[in-house]
C-alpha positions in Angstrom: -17.8 24.4 -4.6 -20.9 25.2 -2.6 -22.7 22.9 -0.3 -26.0 23.2 1.7 -25.8 21.0 4.8 -29.3 21.1 6.3 -28.3 19.4 9.8 -25.5 21.9 10.5 -27.1 23.9 13.5 -24.3 25.2 15.6 -20.6 26.3 15.8 -19.7 22.9 17.0 -21.3 21.6 13.6 -19.5 24.1 11.6 -15.9 23.2 13.2 -16.9 19.5 12.4 -17.6 20.1 8.8 -14.6 22.3 8.5 -12.3 19.4 10.2 -13.8 16.9 7.7 -13.0 19.1 4.8 -9.6 19.9 6.0 -8.6 16.1 6.8 -9.1 15.6 3.1 -7.4 18.6 2.0 -5.4 20.7 4.8 -5.3 23.7 2.2 -8.8 23.8 1.8 -10.4 27.1 2.2 -13.9 26.8 3.9 -16.3 29.6 4.5 -19.4 28.8 6.5 -22.6 30.8 6.7 -24.6 29.0 9.6 -27.7 31.0 9.1 -28.1 30.0 5.5 -26.4 26.4 6.2 -24.1 27.0 3.4 -20.6 26.0 3.1 -18.0 27.4 0.3 -15.2 25.2 -0.4 -12.1 26.1 -2.5 -10.2 22.7 -2.7 -8.3 20.8 -5.2 -10.1 17.7 -4.2 -13.3 16.1 -6.0 -16.3 17.1 -5.0 -17.5 13.4 -4.7 -14.5 13.0 -2.2 -15.9 15.9 -0.2 -19.5 14.9 -0.1 -19.0 11.3 0.7 -16.6 12.3 3.6 -19.2 14.9 4.9 -22.0 12.1 4.6 -19.7 9.6 6.7 -19.3 12.1 9.3 -22.9 12.9 9.7 -23.2 15.8 7.3 -24.9 14.9 4.2 -24.5 17.7 1.7 -26.5 19.0 -1.4 -24.6 20.7 -4.0 -25.7 24.2 -4.7 
């Protein structure tokens, strides 16, 4: 899945996004392009579960 997270502005944000996703699925592969604010995620968890968790942690995501 590819997500756009507009308010991800720094390395700390990127680490927070990664931690949120890996809290749900420790085996998830997360690739972040901070310049474009795009996050690519390989996970067995549902898109809904990932986006809800990100929103709860202050990183609302739009599906790309």
